[in-house]
C-alpha positions as CSV (number, residue, x, y, z in Angstrom):
1,M,-16.9,-67.0,14.2
2,V,-14.5,-64.2,14.3
3,N,-13.9,-64.7,18.0
4,G,-10.4,-65.1,19.4
5,L,-7.1,-65.8,17.9
6,P,-7.4,-67.1,14.3
7,A,-11.0,-66.0,13.8
8,S,-10.2,-62.3,14.1
9,R,-7.5,-62.7,11.5
10,S,-9.8,-64.3,9.0
11,S,-12.2,-61.4,9.2
12,F,-9.6,-59.0,8.1
13,L,-8.4,-61.2,5.3
14,A,-11.9,-61.6,4.0
15,I,-12.3,-57.9,3.3
16,L,-9.0,-57.0,1.8
17,P,-10.6,-56.7,-1.7
18,R,-12.5,-53.7,-0.5
19,I,-11.2,-50.3,-1.8
20,G,-10.7,-47.1,0.1
21,T,-9.9,-45.9,3.6
22,F,-11.5,-49.0,5.1
23,F,-9.1,-51.2,3.1
24,L,-6.1,-49.3,4.5
25,L,-7.4,-49.6,8.1
26,I,-7.9,-53.4,7.6
27,V,-4.4,-53.8,6.2
28,A,-2.9,-52.1,9.2
29,A,-5.0,-54.1,11.5
30,T,-4.0,-57.3,9.8
31,A,-0.3,-56.5,10.2
32,A,-0.8,-55.7,13.9
33,A,-2.7,-59.0,14.4
34,A,0.0,-61.0,12.6
35,A,2.6,-59.5,14.8
36,D,0.6,-60.5,17.9
37,W,-0.6,-63.9,16.6
38,H,-0.2,-65.7,20.0
39,S,-2.1,-63.1,22.0
40,G,-5.2,-63.5,20.0
41,G,-5.2,-60.1,18.3
42,P,-8.3,-57.9,17.9
43,F,-11.7,-59.3,18.5
44,V,-14.4,-58.7,15.9
45,P,-17.8,-60.2,16.6
46,T,-19.8,-62.3,14.1
47,P,-23.2,-60.7,13.3
48,Q,-26.1,-62.4,15.1
49,V,-27.8,-63.2,11.8
50,V,-24.8,-65.3,10.8
51,V,-24.8,-67.0,14.2
52,D,-28.5,-67.9,13.8
53,E,-27.9,-69.2,10.3
54,M,-24.9,-71.3,11.3
55,L,-27.0,-73.0,14.1
56,S,-29.9,-73.5,11.8
57,L,-27.7,-75.0,9.1
58,A,-26.3,-77.5,11.6
59,R,-29.9,-78.2,12.8
60,V,-28.9,-77.8,16.4
61,T,-31.3,-79.4,19.0
62,R,-31.2,-79.9,22.7
63,D,-29.5,-83.2,22.2
64,D,-26.4,-81.6,20.7
65,F,-23.0,-80.6,22.2
66,V,-21.8,-77.5,20.4
67,I,-18.1,-76.6,20.4
68,D,-17.0,-73.2,19.0
69,L,-13.2,-72.8,18.3
70,G,-12.3,-69.2,18.7
71,S,-15.5,-68.4,20.7
72,G,-14.8,-64.6,21.5
73,D,-17.7,-63.3,23.4
74,G,-19.4,-66.7,23.3
75,R,-22.4,-65.8,21.2
76,I,-22.6,-69.0,19.1
77,V,-22.5,-71.3,22.2
78,L,-24.7,-69.0,24.2
79,T,-27.3,-68.8,21.4
80,A,-27.3,-72.6,21.1
81,A,-28.0,-72.9,24.8
82,T,-30.6,-70.2,25.2
83,R,-32.5,-70.9,21.9
84,Y,-32.1,-74.7,21.7
85,Q,-31.1,-75.8,25.2
86,A,-28.0,-77.4,23.7
87,R,-24.9,-78.0,25.8
88,G,-21.6,-76.7,24.7
89,R,-18.1,-75.4,25.1
90,G,-16.3,-72.3,23.8
91,I,-12.5,-72.3,23.2
92,E,-10.8,-68.9,23.2
93,L,-7.3,-67.6,23.9
94,D,-8.3,-64.2,25.2
95,G,-8.8,-64.7,29.0
96,E,-11.0,-61.5,29.4
97,L,-13.4,-62.8,26.7
98,V,-13.5,-66.2,28.4
99,D,-14.4,-64.5,31.7
100,L,-17.0,-62.4,30.0
101,S,-18.5,-65.4,28.3
102,N,-18.8,-67.4,31.4
103,E,-20.3,-64.4,33.2
104,E,-22.9,-64.0,30.4
105,A,-23.7,-67.7,30.7
106,R,-24.4,-67.3,34.4
107,R,-26.5,-64.1,33.7
108,R,-28.6,-66.0,31.2
109,G,-29.0,-69.0,33.5
110,V,-27.3,-71.4,31.1
111,D,-24.0,-72.0,32.9
112,G,-25.2,-75.5,33.7
113,L,-25.3,-76.2,30.0
114,V,-22.2,-74.4,28.7
115,G,-18.8,-73.2,29.7
116,F,-15.8,-71.4,28.2
117,R,-12.0,-72.2,28.4
118,R,-8.9,-70.3,27.7
119,E,-7.2,-72.7,25.3
120,D,-5.4,-73.1,22.0
121,A,-8.0,-74.0,19.3
122,L,-5.5,-76.3,17.6
123,K,-5.0,-78.4,20.7
124,A,-8.4,-78.3,22.3
125,R,-10.5,-81.5,22.7
126,I,-13.2,-81.8,20.1
127,D,-14.2,-85.4,20.0
128,D,-17.3,-84.8,22.2
129,A,-18.7,-82.3,19.7
130,T,-21.8,-83.2,17.8
131,V,-21.7,-79.7,16.2
132,L,-18.4,-77.8,15.6
133,T,-18.5,-74.2,14.6
134,L,-15.5,-72.5,13.0
135,Y,-14.3,-69.1,11.7
136,L,-10.6,-69.7,11.0
137,L,-8.2,-68.9,8.3
138,P,-7.8,-71.6,5.6
139,E,-4.3,-72.7,6.8
140,L,-5.7,-73.3,10.4
141,L,-8.7,-75.1,9.0
142,H,-6.3,-77.4,7.1
143,A,-4.3,-77.9,10.3
144,L,-7.5,-79.1,12.0
145,R,-9.0,-81.0,9.0
146,D,-7.7,-84.5,9.7
147,R,-8.4,-84.3,13.4
148,I,-12.0,-83.2,12.7
149,Y,-12.4,-86.0,10.2
150,S,-10.9,-88.7,12.4
151,E,-12.0,-87.6,15.9
152,L,-15.6,-86.5,15.4
153,K,-18.2,-89.2,15.3
154,P,-20.1,-90.0,12.1
155,G,-23.1,-87.6,11.8
156,A,-21.3,-84.7,13.6
157,R,-21.9,-81.4,11.8
158,V,-19.2,-78.9,11.0
159,V,-20.1,-75.4,10.0
160,S,-17.5,-72.8,8.9
161,H,-18.1,-69.1,8.3
162,D,-16.5,-67.8,5.1
163,F,-13.6,-70.3,4.8
164,R,-13.6,-74.0,3.8
165,F,-11.3,-76.9,4.1
166,I,-8.7,-77.7,1.5
167,D,-9.7,-80.8,-0.5
168,W,-12.8,-81.6,1.7
169,A,-15.8,-80.4,-0.3
170,P,-18.7,-79.2,1.8
171,D,-22.0,-81.1,1.8
172,R,-23.9,-77.8,1.6
173,T,-23.1,-74.1,1.0
174,V,-25.3,-71.2,1.9
175,T,-24.7,-67.5,1.2
176,I,-26.7,-64.9,3.1
177,D,-26.8,-61.1,3.0
178,V,-25.8,-59.2,6.1
179,A,-26.3,-55.5,6.9
180,E,-23.2,-55.3,9.0
181,K,-19.9,-57.1,9.2
182,Y,-16.6,-56.5,10.8
183,G,-18.3,-53.8,12.8
184,T,-19.1,-51.8,9.7
185,P,-22.6,-51.2,8.2
186,G,-23.0,-51.9,4.5
187,T,-24.0,-54.5,1.9
188,W,-22.1,-57.6,2.9
189,Q,-22.4,-61.3,2.3
190,S,-21.4,-64.3,4.4
191,T,-20.9,-67.8,3.1
192,L,-21.5,-70.7,5.3
193,Y,-20.2,-74.3,4.7
194,L,-21.7,-77.4,6.2
195,W,-19.9,-80.8,6.4
196,I,-21.5,-84.0,7.8
197,V,-18.7,-86.2,9.1
198,P,-19.0,-89.6,7.4
199,A,-18.4,-93.1,8.7
200,K,-15.1,-94.6,7.7
201,M,-15.6,-97.2,4.9
202,E,-12.0,-97.5,3.5
203,G,-11.0,-101.2,3.2
204,R,-12.5,-104.6,2.6
205,W,-15.7,-106.0,4.0
206,H,-17.1,-109.5,4.1
207,A,-20.8,-109.2,3.2
208,A,-23.5,-111.9,3.6
209,V,-27.0,-111.7,2.2
210,S,-29.8,-113.8,3.8
211,G,-32.8,-115.3,2.2
212,D,-31.3,-116.2,-1.2
213,G,-29.2,-119.2,-0.4
214,G,-26.6,-117.2,1.6
215,T,-24.8,-115.2,-1.1
216,N,-21.5,-113.8,0.1
217,Y,-19.5,-110.8,-1.4
218,L,-16.2,-109.3,-0.6
219,L,-16.7,-105.6,-0.8
220,S,-13.8,-103.2,-1.2
221,F,-14.2,-99.4,-0.7
222,S,-11.8,-96.5,-1.3
223,Q,-12.7,-93.2,0.4
224,K,-11.8,-89.6,0.4
225,F,-14.0,-88.0,3.0
226,Q,-17.7,-88.4,2.0
227,H,-16.8,-89.6,-1.5
228,V,-16.7,-93.4,-1.7
229,E,-16.1,-95.8,-4.6
230,G,-16.1,-99.6,-4.5
231,H,-16.5,-103.0,-6.0
232,A,-17.6,-106.4,-5.0
233,I,-16.0,-109.8,-5.7
234,H,-18.5,-112.7,-6.2
235,G,-17.7,-116.0,-7.8
236,G,-14.3,-114.7,-8.9
237,E,-15.9,-111.8,-10.7
238,R,-15.2,-108.1,-10.0
239,I,-18.4,-106.2,-10.0
240,P,-18.4,-102.4,-9.7
241,L,-20.7,-100.7,-7.2
242,H,-22.8,-97.9,-8.5
243,G,-24.0,-94.7,-6.8
244,V,-22.2,-95.3,-3.5
245,Q,-23.4,-92.7,-1.0
246,V,-22.3,-92.3,2.6
247,E,-23.9,-89.8,4.9
248,A,-23.2,-89.9,8.5
249,N,-23.4,-93.6,9.4
250,R,-25.7,-94.6,6.5
251,I,-24.6,-96.2,3.2
252,R,-26.4,-96.9,0.0
253,F,-25.2,-98.4,-3.3
254,R,-26.3,-100.5,-6.3
255,L,-25.0,-103.7,-7.6
256,H,-25.7,-105.1,-11.0
257,E,-24.8,-108.7,-11.9
258,V,-26.0,-111.7,-13.9
259,Q,-27.2,-114.8,-12.0
260,D,-28.3,-118.0,-13.7
261,G,-28.4,-116.1,-17.1
262,R,-30.7,-113.4,-15.6
263,E,-29.6,-109.9,-15.0
264,S,-30.1,-108.8,-11.4
265,S,-30.1,-105.3,-9.9
266,R,-29.9,-104.8,-6.2
267,E,-30.0,-101.7,-4.0
268,F,-28.1,-102.0,-0.7
269,T,-28.8,-99.7,2.2
270,G,-27.4,-100.1,5.7
271,T,-26.3,-98.6,8.9
272,I,-22.6,-98.5,9.7
273,N,-21.5,-99.2,13.3
274,A,-17.7,-99.0,13.4
275,N,-16.6,-102.4,11.8
276,A,-20.1,-103.7,11.1
277,I,-22.9,-102.9,8.7
278,N,-26.5,-104.1,8.9
279,G,-29.2,-103.3,6.4
280,V,-31.7,-104.3,3.7
281,I,-31.4,-105.2,0.0
282,V,-34.2,-104.3,-2.4
283,S,-34.4,-106.0,-5.8
284,Q,-37.0,-107.4,-8.2
285,D,-37.2,-110.5,-6.0
286,G,-38.2,-108.5,-3.0
287,R,-36.4,-107.5,0.2
288,A,-33.7,-109.4,2.1
289,P,-31.4,-108.5,5.1
290,W,-27.7,-108.2,4.7
291,S,-24.7,-107.6,6.9
292,A,-21.0,-107.0,6.6
293,T,-17.9,-107.1,8.7
294,R,-14.7,-105.2,8.1
295,V,-11.8,-107.3,7.2
296,D,-9.0,-104.8,7.7
297,T,-9.7,-102.6,10.7
298,S,-6.4,-100.7,10.3
299,A,-7.8,-98.9,7.3
300,T,-10.7,-97.2,9.1
301,L,-9.1,-93.7,9.1
302,K,-7.1,-93.8,5.9
303,L,-7.6,-91.0,3.3
304,S,-7.4,-92.0,-0.3
305,P,-5.0,-89.8,-2.3
């Protein structure tokens, strides 16, 4: 949200295309904010309708831990706590806003669920977040991108308001109309981006299929965020994997091969747990369990070019 240091900057950049007096005011405010980067600059709240949509898009529940980087007056984390009973933490550079947010948490009776800290968003701990909310300029998003990808657990949801990561395509994009933005009434739109952090598949895996004589494969995957490609080695033959899909800690792909002169098509589904996969294969011959173990554990966080 547009709360705290980089968030407030993003709000001004987003409306530069507007024409007229408001444009000039925004240019002036942007220049002032840039000169005062480390102090946090002006605070511009995110409309509540956008806050509500961000939490809805992330499907927040009472089991989540929500972290908002640049939390401002705390409304994202506070709404998550009061509406969904979710735990959370707000990170904000402006000490006065931190104090106000903590005071509001006590007033609402949710201070046992959430808290707010005066801290740099680029250095704050994020690995305990199951939901991470952002309203940061693209260069700051890019600075955080690899940390978010590597430190958040598979299945964590990341929601950004108006700005997206470089090279990491969102899993879902939603645009909503808002009647007020940047403190100004009018006809506005906000775009929200959702990413679901995927399990890390990069590297080679030894896979074994039960129930058909113990077929073994050497699986090899290349990965760039949620986009994964791969092939299998079986009997000295390289077999491409089709339709590889990785969402959170779940994987699905198809394998077509010829066995004993008969074409066989198998669909693999499984659950990834760090360096192991367990799942089920479905084919014309029925169902069979399969499992895999990662061969090269050093490749778990590699990003393919």
